[in-house]
Residue, then its C-alpha position, 0 to 999 in steps of 0.5 A: x500500500x503506497x500513500x501518495x502525497x496530496x496536491x498540497x504537498x506538491x505545491x511549493x510554499x509561497x516563499x519558494x514560488x518566488x525562487x528558481x523555477x526548478x524548486x517548484x517541482x516536488x521531486x527536485x526539492x526532495x533530491x536537492x534536500x538529500x544532496x544537501x544532507x549528503x554533502x554536509x555529512x561528507x564534509x563533516x566526515x572529512x574534517x573530522x578525520x583530518x582533525x582526528x589524525x592531527x590530534x592523535x599524531x601531531x604530524x603534518x606529514x601523516x595528515x597529508x598522507x591521510x588526506x591524499x589516500x582519502x582522495x586517491x581513488x577519485x584521482x586515479x579513476x579520473x586520470x586518463x591514460x595517454 
C-alpha cells in the first residue's frame, strides 16, 4: 500500500514560488534536500578525520598522507591514460 502525497504537498510554499523555477517541482526539492544532507555529512566526515589524525599524531606529514589516500581513488579513476 503506497500513500501518495496530496496536491498540497506538491505545491511549493509561497516563499519558494518566488525562487528558481526548478524548486517548484516536488521531486527536485526532495533530491536537492538529500544532496544537501549528503554533502554536509561528507564534509563533516572529512574534517573530522583530518582533525582526528592531527590530534592523535601531531604530524603534518601523516595528515597529508591521510588526506591524499582519502582522495586517491577519485584521482586515479579520473586520470586518463595517454
